[in-house]
C-alpha positions in Angstrom: 26.8 60.3 48.9 29.3 60.4 46.0 30.0 58.0 43.3 32.9 56.2 45.0 31.0 55.6 48.2 28.0 54.5 46.3 30.1 52.2 44.2 31.7 50.6 47.3 28.3 49.8 48.8 27.1 48.6 45.4 30.2 46.5 45.1 29.5 44.8 48.4 26.0 43.9 47.3 27.1 43.0 43.8 30.0 40.7 44.9 27.5 38.8 47.1 25.1 38.7 44.2 27.8 37.5 41.8 28.9 34.8 44.2 25.4 33.5 44.9 24.7 33.9 41.2 27.6 31.5 40.5 26.0 28.9 42.7 22.6 29.5 41.3 23.7 29.2 37.7 25.7 26.1 38.4 22.7 24.4 40.0 20.4 25.4 37.2 22.9 24.3 34.5 23.3 20.9 36.1 19.6 20.2 36.6 17.9 21.8 33.6 20.6 22.2 30.9 20.8 24.7 28.0 17.2 24.4 26.8 15.9 24.9 30.4 18.0 28.0 30.8 16.5 29.4 27.6 13.0 28.8 28.9 14.0 30.5 32.2 15.1 33.5 30.2 11.7 33.7 28.4 9.9 33.6 31.8 12.2 36.2 33.4 11.7 38.6 30.5 7.9 38.2 30.8 7.9 38.8 34.5 10.1 41.9 34.2 7.8 43.3 31.5 4.6 42.7 33.4 6.0 43.9 36.7 7.1 47.2 35.2 3.8 47.7 33.4 1.8 46.9 36.6 3.9 49.5 38.5 2.9 52.1 35.9 6.6 52.4 35.2 7.0 55.1 37.8 9.9 53.8 39.8 12.5 56.1 38.2 10.1 59.0 38.7 9.9 58.1 42.4 13.7 58.1 42.7 14.0 61.4 40.9 11.3 63.3 42.8 12.0 61.7 46.1 15.6 62.9 45.8 14.5 66.4 44.7 12.0 66.8 47.6 13.7 64.7 50.2 12.8 67.1 53.0 9.4 68.2 51.7 6.9 65.8 53.4 3.8 67.2 51.7 5.3 66.8 48.2 6.5 63.3 48.9 3.0 62.4 50.1 1.6 63.6 46.7 4.2 61.6 44.8 4.0 58.4 46.8 0.2 58.3 47.2 -0.3 58.9 43.4 2.2 56.1 42.6 0.3 53.6 44.8 -3.0 54.5 43.3 -1.7 54.2 39.8 -0.3 50.8 40.5 -3.5 49.5 42.2 -5.5 50.6 39.1 -3.3 48.5 36.9 -2.5 45.4 39.0 -6.1 44.0 39.3 -7.0 43.8 35.6 -3.5 42.6 34.6 -3.6 39.8 37.2 -7.0 38.7 36.0 -5.9 38.8 32.4 -2.8 36.6 33.1 -5.0 34.1 35.0 -7.5 33.9 32.1 -4.8 33.5 29.4 -2.4 31.5 31.5 -2.7 28.4 29.2 -2.2 30.6 26.1 0.9 32.4 27.6 2.5 29.1 28.7 2.0 27.6 25.2 3.3 30.6 23.3 6.2 31.6 25.6 7.3 28.2 26.9 6.0 26.0 24.0 3.9 23.8 26.4 0.8 24.2 28.6 2.7 22.3 31.3 3.6 25.6 33.1 0.2 27.2 33.1 0.1 27.2 36.9 3.3 29.2 37.1 1.6 32.1 35.3 -1.4 31.9 37.7 1.0 32.0 40.7 2.8 35.0 39.2 -0.6 36.8 38.6 -1.4 36.4 42.3 2.1 37.6 43.3 2.3 40.7 41.0 1.5 43.1 43.8 4.6 41.9 45.8 6.8 42.6 42.8 5.3 46.1 42.3 5.4 47.1 46.0 9.0 45.9 46.4 10.1 48.0 43.4 8.2 51.0 44.8 9.8 50.8 48.3 13.3 50.2 47.0 12.9 53.3 44.8 11.9 55.3 47.8 15.0 54.1 49.7 17.1 55.1 46.7 15.6 58.5 46.5 15.9 59.1 50.2 19.6 58.4 49.9 19.4 55.4 52.3 22.0 53.4 50.3 23.0 51.3 53.2 19.5 50.0 53.8 19.1 49.5 50.0 22.3 47.4 50.1 21.0 45.3 52.9 17.7 44.8 51.1 19.6 43.7 47.9 21.8 41.3 49.8 18.8 39.8 51.6 17.0 39.4 48.3 20.0 37.7 46.8 20.5 35.2 49.6 16.8 34.4 49.7 16.7 34.0 45.9 19.6 31.5 46.1 18.1 29.4 48.8 14.7 29.2 47.1 16.3 28.5 43.7 18.4 25.6 45.1 15.5 24.0 46.9 13.0 24.2 44.0 15.4 23.4 41.1 16.7 20.3 42.8 13.2 19.1 43.6 11.2 20.3 40.6 13.8 20.9 37.8 12.5 23.4 35.2 9.2 24.0 36.9 11.0 24.7 40.1 13.4 27.2 38.4 10.4 29.1 37.0 8.6 29.1 40.3 11.7 30.2 42.2 11.7 33.6 40.4 8.3 34.3 41.7 8.4 33.0 45.2 11.8 34.6 46.1 10.7 38.1 45.0 7.5 37.8 47.0 9.5 36.9 50.2 11.9 39.8 49.5 9.0 42.3 49.6 8.5 41.4 53.3 12.2 42.0 54.0 12.1 45.4 52.2 9.0 46.4 54.1 10.7 45.7 57.4 13.6 48.0 56.5 11.4 50.8 55.3 9.1 50.7 58.4 12.2 51.3 60.6 13.2 54.5 58.7 12.7 57.8 60.6 10.8 59.3 57.7 8.3 56.5 57.3 4.6 57.3 58.0 1.7 55.3 56.6 -0.2 58.5 56.0 2.4 59.4 53.3 0.9 56.7 51.1 -2.8 57.3 51.7 -3.5 60.6 50.1 -5.6 61.0 46.9 -4.1 61.1 43.5 -2.4 64.4 42.8 -3.0 65.6 39.2 0.2 67.6 38.9 2.6 64.9 40.1 0.6 62.2 38.4 1.3 63.9 35.1 5.0 64.3 36.1 5.2 60.6 37.1 3.5 59.6 33.8 6.4 61.2 31.9 8.7 58.6 33.5 6.0 56.0 33.2 6.0 56.4 29.4 9.7 56.1 29.3 9.9 53.1 31.7 7.0 51.3 30.1 8.6 51.7 26.7 11.7 50.0 28.0 9.6 47.5 30.0 7.8 46.4 26.8 10.4 46.8 24.1 13.5 45.3 25.9 11.9 42.0 27.0 9.9 41.6 23.8 13.0 42.1 21.6 14.9 39.5 23.7 12.1 37.0 23.7 11.7 37.4 19.9 15.4 36.9 19.2 15.5 33.9 21.7 12.4 32.4 20.0 14.0 32.9 16.6 17.2 31.1 17.6 15.2 28.3 19.2 12.9 27.9 16.2 15.7 27.9 13.6 18.7 26.6 15.5 17.2 24.7 18.5 16.6 25.5 22.2 20.1 24.4 23.1 21.6 27.2 20.9 19.1 29.6 22.5 20.4 28.4 25.9 24.0 29.2 24.9 23.0 32.8 24.1 21.1 33.0 27.4 24.1 31.7 29.3 26.4 34.4 27.8 23.7 37.0 28.4 23.5 35.9 32.0 27.3 36.2 32.4 27.1 39.8 30.9 24.4 40.8 33.3 26.3 39.4 36.3 29.7 41.0 35.7 28.1 44.4 34.7 26.0 44.4 37.9 28.4 46.7 39.7 28.2 49.3 37.0 24.4 49.1 36.3 23.6 49.3 40.0 25.9 52.3 40.5 24.2 54.0 37.6 20.7 53.5 39.0 21.6 54.1 42.6 23.9 57.1 42.1 23.6 58.5 38.6 19.9 59.0 38.3 19.4 61.0 41.5 22.7 62.8 41.1 22.0 63.9 37.5 18.5 64.8 38.5 19.7 67.2 41.1 22.2 69.0 38.9 21.0 72.2 37.3 24.1 73.6 35.6 25.2 72.0 32.3 28.9 72.5 33.3 28.3 70.4 36.4 26.5 67.7 34.4 29.5 67.5 32.0 31.9 67.3 34.9 29.9 64.4 36.5 29.7 62.5 33.2 33.4 62.8 32.6 34.0 61.6 36.2 31.8 58.7 35.5 33.7 57.7 32.4 37.0 57.9 34.3 35.8 55.7 37.1 33.5 53.3 35.4 34.9 52.5 32.0 38.3 51.1 33.2 36.3 48.7 35.4 34.1 47.6 32.5 36.9 47.2 30.0 39.1 45.3 32.4 36.2 43.0 33.4 35.3 42.4 29.8 38.8 41.4 28.8 39.1 39.1 31.8 35.8 37.5 31.0 36.9 36.8 27.4 40.4 35.5 28.4 39.0 33.1 31.0 35.8 32.2 29.2 36.4 28.4 29.0 37.2 28.3 32.7 34.1 30.4 33.5 31.9 28.1 31.5 33.3 25.0 33.2 32.9 26.6 36.7 29.5 28.2 36.2 27.9 25.7 33.8 28.8 22.2 32.6 30.6 20.8 29.6 27.3 20.9 27.6 27.7 24.7 27.5 31.2 24.8 26.0 30.0 25.7 22.5 28.9 29.1 23.9 32.6 30.1 24.2 32.4 31.3 20.6 29.8 33.9 21.5 32.0 35.8 24.0 34.1 38.1 21.7 31.3 40.2 20.2 29.2 40.0 23.4 32.0 41.6 25.4 32.5 44.3 22.8 28.8 45.0 22.9 28.9 45.2 26.7 31.6 47.8 26.7 29.9 50.0 24.1 26.5 49.6 25.9 27.9 51.0 29.2 29.6 53.8 27.2 26.2 54.6 25.8 24.3 54.3 29.0 26.4 56.9 30.8 25.0 59.4 28.3 21.5 57.9 28.0 20.8 58.2 31.8 20.7 61.9 31.2 17.5 61.4 29.2 15.9 59.8 32.2 17.3 62.3 34.7 16.1 65.3 32.7 12.8 63.7 31.6 13.6 63.8 27.9 10.4 61.8 27.3 10.0 61.9 23.5 13.7 61.4 22.8 14.0 58.4 25.2 10.9 56.7 23.9 12.0 57.2 20.3 15.5 55.7 20.8 14.1 52.8 22.8 11.7 51.8 20.1 14.1 52.3 17.2 17.0 50.5 18.8 15.1 47.5 20.2 13.6 47.0 16.8 16.9 47.4 15.1 18.4 44.8 17.6 15.9 42.2 16.5 16.3 43.0 12.8 20.2 43.1 12.8 20.4 40.0 15.0 18.1 38.0 12.7 20.1 39.1 9.7 23.4 38.1 11.4 21.9 34.8 12.7 20.9 33.9 9.1 24.5 34.7 7.9 26.6 33.4 10.8 24.4 31.1 13.0 24.0 31.7 16.7 27.1 33.9 16.9 25.2 36.3 14.8 23.1 37.4 17.7 26.2 38.7 19.6 27.4 40.5 16.4 24.0 42.1 16.1 24.2 43.1 19.7 27.5 44.8 19.3 26.6 46.5 16.0 23.4 47.8 17.4 25.1 49.5 20.4 27.7 51.1 18.1 24.9 52.8 16.2 23.1 53.6 19.5 26.3 55.2 21.0 26.8 57.4 17.9 23.2 58.7 18.0 23.2 59.2 21.8 26.6 61.1 21.7 25.3 63.5 19.0 21.9 64.1 20.8 23.3 64.6 24.3 26.2 66.6 23.0 23.8 69.0 21.4 21.8 69.2 24.6 24.9 70.0 26.7 26.3 72.5 24.3 23.0 74.3 23.7 23.0 77.9 24.8 19.9 78.7 26.9 
């Protein structure tokens, strides 16, 4: 399946996700306000981080090797069985740890022990988050993009319904709980789609751990876990810094702008993960890789730039439609956020090659350095310019990241072997 077809299917899923996201954000904005949205961002970061760690960070590895050995059942058995065993080893101690430290986590992340039970419920549900990511990665690697699209649409609609019901009834507590419950339900939906696939056999998941493929998967694990830890922690630290020095409402403004960025960039980021990772993984010749990268820029960047400009021009209307008048001060944050978004995608088109070709050391090094630099630059800019400084820091950080990525990947593609 080529980039255009993948993008079309991704677009269908993404459009539905955006539309339902509009409703979800509006409900959340009305019932819990800017400070509540900031707390929701903290919890979402924590859940993403823990889910990735519990999965051993092997999902990208599953996509890559499933795509490479699509017709090799024995190899897939080694890959999938090893992945399941790695996850089981990690899930149990992590779940127990979260339960034991639930009060501490609630106090330090959400500034109150009131949400202790949310962390306990999440601990019990971790397995559903992990297995859902595992199964969707297999669908991706198998090239079953239609099924993956149906799964994503189902998940989006379920998430919306659960969010509306719980937020209206339980306010902030309900919003936090909705993230957990909706993902647990989505796992069941994903499982039903996977079971109906012709290639599905339960025996493919029950083999013992294979040493060779465990080592290969752990290369991706190291990369994924670095992102899983560094990205949420950097965002949580910056959000906490804004909340501590400027107030939770200001943190909520930034979270609102960040949410809009995530939403309008969904089409691009989904296409990158669904199409680019398996595609770049399968290409062997550097000339073919260059051609694919250039093709990606020609197709994707006009979409990103046009969307970004549109978001900026209509920012006041977007705020009034998606949020409430309480969020109008966040209009000042859009300019540098949009610039950062455009440069980010420009960088990511190159950076995905690190994942596809398992450039482990390079990927880990850049993730650590640039997540730390995001925090440092953002704090410096916040101290100078207030809350708008976080978006300036975001844009500046990605300018530096793009320059470094362009140099490194350029050397790789031009290297004579």
